[in-house]
C-alpha positions as CSV (number, residue, x, y, z in Angstrom):
1,X,30.1,104.1,313.5
2,X,31.8,106.5,315.9
3,X,31.1,104.1,318.8
4,X,33.6,101.7,317.2
5,X,36.4,104.0,318.2
6,X,35.7,102.9,321.8
7,X,34.5,99.3,321.1
8,X,35.7,97.8,324.3
9,X,34.1,100.4,326.5
10,X,30.8,100.0,324.8
11,X,31.1,96.2,325.0
12,X,32.0,96.3,328.7
13,X,29.3,98.8,329.5
14,X,26.7,97.0,327.2
15,X,26.2,93.3,326.8
16,X,29.4,92.6,328.8
17,X,28.2,94.1,332.1
18,X,27.3,90.8,333.8
19,X,30.9,89.5,333.1
20,X,32.7,92.7,334.2
21,X,33.3,94.9,337.2
22,X,33.4,98.7,337.5
23,X,31.3,101.7,337.4
24,X,30.3,104.6,335.1
25,X,34.0,105.7,334.7
26,X,35.8,102.4,334.0
27,X,35.1,98.7,333.6
28,X,37.2,95.5,333.2
29,X,36.3,91.9,332.4
30,X,36.5,89.5,335.3
31,X,39.8,87.6,335.4
32,X,38.4,84.3,334.0
33,X,36.4,86.0,331.2
34,X,38.9,88.3,329.4
35,X,41.9,90.6,330.0
36,X,40.5,93.8,328.5
37,X,39.5,96.9,330.4
38,X,38.4,100.4,329.3
39,X,37.6,103.9,330.6
40,X,34.6,105.9,329.5
41,X,35.7,107.9,326.5
42,X,35.1,111.3,328.1
43,X,36.2,110.4,331.6
44,X,39.8,111.6,331.3
45,X,42.0,111.2,334.4
46,X,39.1,110.2,336.6
47,X,38.5,107.2,334.3
48,X,42.2,106.1,334.7
49,X,41.9,106.5,338.5
50,X,38.8,104.3,338.5
51,X,40.5,101.7,336.4
52,X,43.5,101.7,338.8
53,X,41.1,101.0,341.7
54,X,39.7,98.0,339.7
55,X,43.1,96.4,338.9
56,X,44.8,97.3,342.2
57,X,48.2,98.8,342.9
58,X,50.7,97.5,340.2
59,X,47.9,95.5,338.5
60,X,47.9,95.1,334.7
61,X,45.1,95.3,332.1
62,X,44.9,95.3,328.3
63,X,43.4,98.4,326.7
64,X,42.7,99.5,323.2
65,X,42.9,103.0,322.0
66,X,43.9,105.2,319.1
67,X,45.8,107.1,320.3
68,X,46.4,106.0,323.9
69,X,46.5,109.0,326.3
70,X,48.1,107.3,329.2
71,X,48.7,109.2,332.5
72,X,52.3,109.4,333.6
73,X,51.5,107.4,336.7
74,X,50.7,104.4,334.5
75,X,53.3,102.2,332.8
76,X,53.1,101.1,329.2
77,X,54.4,97.5,329.1
78,X,53.8,96.1,325.7
79,X,51.9,97.2,322.6
80,X,50.6,95.3,319.5
81,X,49.6,97.3,316.4
82,X,46.2,96.3,315.3
83,X,43.4,96.8,312.8
84,X,39.7,97.1,313.1
85,X,37.7,95.7,310.2
86,X,34.0,96.3,309.7
87,X,31.4,94.6,307.4
88,X,29.8,97.6,305.8
89,X,27.5,95.3,303.9
90,X,26.1,91.8,304.8
91,X,28.7,89.1,304.7
92,X,27.0,86.3,306.6
93,X,26.2,82.8,305.4
94,X,24.9,80.1,307.7
95,X,27.0,76.9,307.7
96,X,25.0,73.7,308.3
97,X,28.1,71.9,309.7
98,X,28.9,74.6,312.3
99,X,28.3,73.2,315.8
100,X,27.4,75.2,318.9
101,X,30.1,75.2,321.5
102,X,29.5,75.5,325.2
103,X,30.9,74.8,328.7
104,X,31.6,71.1,327.9
105,X,33.8,72.1,325.0
106,X,36.0,74.6,327.0
107,X,39.0,72.3,327.4
108,X,39.2,71.8,323.7
109,X,38.6,75.5,323.0
110,X,41.4,76.4,325.4
111,X,43.7,73.9,323.8
112,X,42.9,75.2,320.3
113,X,43.4,78.9,321.2
114,X,46.7,78.0,323.0
115,X,48.0,76.3,319.8
116,X,46.9,79.1,317.5
117,X,47.0,82.4,319.6
118,X,44.0,84.2,318.1
119,X,44.0,86.6,321.1
120,X,42.9,86.5,324.7
121,X,40.7,83.5,325.4
122,X,40.0,82.3,329.0
123,X,37.8,79.7,330.6
124,X,34.6,81.8,330.5
125,X,35.3,83.9,327.4
126,X,32.7,81.7,325.5
127,X,30.0,83.0,327.7
128,X,30.2,86.5,326.1
129,X,28.4,85.3,322.9
130,X,27.6,82.5,320.5
131,X,30.6,80.3,319.8
132,X,30.7,77.7,317.0
133,X,33.2,75.2,315.7
134,X,33.9,72.5,313.1
135,X,35.1,69.0,314.0
136,X,37.1,66.4,312.2
137,X,36.6,62.9,313.4
138,X,35.3,64.3,316.6
139,X,38.1,66.7,317.2
140,X,37.6,70.5,317.4
141,X,39.7,71.9,314.5
142,X,38.3,75.4,314.0
143,X,36.2,77.9,315.9
144,X,34.9,81.5,316.1
145,X,32.6,83.5,318.3
146,X,31.5,86.8,319.7
147,X,33.1,89.2,322.2
148,X,32.2,92.9,322.5
149,X,28.6,93.6,321.9
150,X,26.2,96.5,322.3
151,X,23.0,97.6,320.4
152,X,23.9,97.8,316.7
153,X,27.3,96.2,316.8
154,X,28.9,92.8,317.6
155,X,32.5,91.8,317.4
156,X,33.6,88.5,315.9
157,X,36.5,87.0,317.9
158,X,38.7,84.0,318.7
159,X,38.8,83.0,315.0
160,X,41.2,80.1,314.8
161,X,42.0,76.9,312.9
162,X,44.3,74.0,313.9
163,X,47.6,74.3,312.0
164,X,47.0,70.9,310.4
165,X,43.7,72.0,308.9
166,X,44.6,75.5,307.5
167,X,44.1,76.3,303.8
168,X,40.7,74.6,303.7
169,X,38.5,77.7,304.3
170,X,37.3,76.6,307.7
171,X,37.8,79.9,309.4
172,X,36.1,81.7,306.5
173,X,33.1,79.5,306.9
174,X,32.8,80.1,310.6
175,X,33.3,83.9,310.3
176,X,30.4,83.9,307.8
177,X,28.3,81.7,310.0
178,X,28.8,83.9,313.1
179,X,28.2,87.1,311.0
180,X,24.9,85.6,309.8
181,X,23.7,85.4,313.3
182,X,24.9,88.9,314.1
183,X,23.2,90.3,311.0
184,X,20.0,88.4,311.7
185,X,19.5,90.4,314.8
186,X,20.2,93.7,313.0
187,X,23.8,94.3,314.2
188,X,26.9,95.2,312.2
189,X,29.7,92.7,312.4
190,X,33.2,93.9,313.1
191,X,36.5,92.3,314.3
192,X,40.0,93.2,315.5
193,X,43.3,91.5,314.6
194,X,47.0,92.3,314.7
195,X,48.1,94.4,311.9
196,X,50.6,91.8,310.6
197,X,48.1,88.8,310.8
198,X,48.0,87.1,307.4
199,X,44.3,86.4,308.1
200,X,43.5,90.0,307.5
201,X,43.5,89.4,303.7
202,X,41.0,86.6,304.3
203,X,38.7,88.9,306.2
204,X,38.9,91.5,303.5
205,X,38.0,89.0,300.8
206,X,35.0,88.1,302.8
207,X,33.9,91.7,302.7
208,X,35.3,93.3,305.8
209,X,36.8,96.8,305.3
210,X,39.6,98.5,307.2
211,X,38.2,101.2,309.5
212,X,40.9,102.1,311.9
213,X,44.3,101.1,313.3
214,X,44.1,100.8,317.1
215,X,46.8,99.6,319.4
216,X,46.3,96.9,322.0
217,X,48.4,97.9,325.0
218,X,49.2,96.1,328.2
219,X,49.5,98.7,330.9
220,X,50.4,98.7,334.6
221,X,48.6,100.7,337.2
222,X,50.5,102.9,339.7
223,X,52.1,100.8,342.4
224,X,50.9,103.0,345.2
């Protein structure tokens, strides 16, 4: 479970390598995939220097840490308090109505995430893992999928429901469906959300347990 303290590094350096750039010290997702970057946990200042080279002078990147040991040459722009929740026991349940989503569904996926703001979701985010959705009269009204992944762990991400369809348990069904796929391959399911997200209580009712309270911090690299 200690690897979860550095989930984004392990995700970037694991399953996410084909969708990221960097080296053994720092990695970041490509600009059309996601906005997160990370340094190797033991890299220290060398890791931040490597990340600065990736984002370029004055470039920005979203990082997650608890706590964030930011070098003085970097600028902290904005921070969102978050929580990390882990399924310590199986929570998955396949849903027969969950539909696989792919490249052809991206415009609808982007529209849904723009309307609901579940977290960073870009034109190629769906390539990071299995994404599924529920439709009503042909329209995508709920979805969920996978983001950070490495042997033993997979993150559930982009959980969202159209505001007009909330209160019907659609997100819960999709979280359980995605978790079922994760557990079927022997991984532990986990997720992140903002600390004030009302959906946190839903995840806890499904069986996810609070593990830590990371911050999601937008940072700017040195300008020169």
